[in-house]
C-alpha positions in Angstrom: 75.0 31.2 54.9 72.5 33.8 56.1 74.8 34.8 59.0 77.8 35.2 56.7 75.8 37.5 54.4 74.7 39.6 57.3 78.2 39.7 58.7 79.6 40.9 55.3 77.0 43.5 55.0 77.8 44.8 58.5 81.5 44.8 57.8 81.0 46.8 54.6 78.9 49.3 56.4 81.5 49.7 59.1 84.2 50.2 56.5 82.2 52.8 54.7 81.3 54.6 58.0 84.9 54.5 59.0 86.1 55.9 55.7 83.6 58.8 56.0 84.5 59.6 59.5 88.2 59.7 58.7 87.8 62.2 55.8 89.6 65.4 56.9 87.0 68.0 56.0 83.9 66.1 57.1 82.5 66.4 60.5 81.7 63.5 62.7 78.5 61.8 61.8 77.8 60.9 65.4 78.2 64.5 66.6 74.8 66.2 66.9 74.9 69.6 65.2 72.6 72.5 64.9 72.2 71.7 61.2 71.1 68.2 62.1 68.6 69.5 64.7 67.1 71.8 62.1 66.7 69.1 59.6 65.4 66.7 62.2 62.6 69.1 63.1 61.7 69.5 59.4 61.5 65.8 58.6 59.8 65.0 61.9 56.7 66.8 60.7 54.0 64.3 60.1 53.2 65.3 56.6 56.8 65.0 55.5 57.2 61.6 57.3 54.1 60.2 55.5 55.4 61.5 52.2 58.7 59.8 52.7 57.0 56.4 53.4 60.3 55.0 54.8 61.3 53.6 58.2 65.0 54.0 58.8 67.2 57.0 58.4 67.7 60.0 56.2 71.3 61.0 55.4 72.4 64.5 54.5 75.5 65.8 52.9 76.1 69.5 52.4 78.7 72.1 51.9 78.5 75.9 52.7 80.0 78.6 50.4 81.8 81.7 51.9 78.7 83.7 51.5 76.8 81.2 53.7 74.7 79.8 50.9 74.5 76.0 50.3 77.0 74.9 47.6 76.2 71.1 47.5 73.2 69.4 49.0 72.3 65.7 48.7 69.6 63.9 50.6 69.1 60.1 50.7 66.9 57.8 52.7 68.0 54.3 53.3 70.7 54.8 50.7 68.1 55.8 48.1 67.9 59.4 46.8 64.7 61.0 47.7 62.2 62.3 45.2 62.6 65.8 43.8 59.5 67.0 45.6 60.8 65.8 49.1 64.2 67.2 48.4 62.7 70.7 47.5 60.5 70.6 50.7 63.6 69.9 52.9 65.9 72.3 50.9 63.6 75.2 52.0 65.7 75.2 55.1 68.9 76.2 53.1 69.0 79.8 54.5 68.8 78.5 58.1 71.4 75.8 57.4 73.9 78.3 55.9 73.8 80.3 59.2 74.8 77.4 61.4 77.6 75.8 59.3 81.1 77.1 58.7 82.0 78.1 55.1 83.8 75.4 53.2 82.8 72.7 55.7 81.3 69.6 54.4 78.9 67.9 56.8 77.5 64.4 56.6 74.9 63.1 59.1 72.0 60.8 59.5 68.7 61.2 61.3 66.8 58.1 62.3 63.1 58.2 62.1 60.0 56.0 62.0 56.9 56.6 60.0 53.9 56.1 62.2 
């Protein structure tokens, strides 16, 4: 019973990941990007990691407008939306992110981390 539940969850995850990767205007989740590196540096800071209190991953989805500002920005950790204070802390990177993304492009990526 336990094995079948785990297998079902894994299959569902692979289906969702495949659906995301096949979306036309979304960049490959596995492809490291400059935006991912900027965010990784930000959440790797010890005070941010302690505030998150989560072992696992943080997922980002964002889209850049023509003027290089961020149009849409969502942050979740282990499929849970982060608190407003953590989102605001990470969103301070918006000007930097706008410079490294193409206008109109939606990016989704995950950053794995462990809170020590």
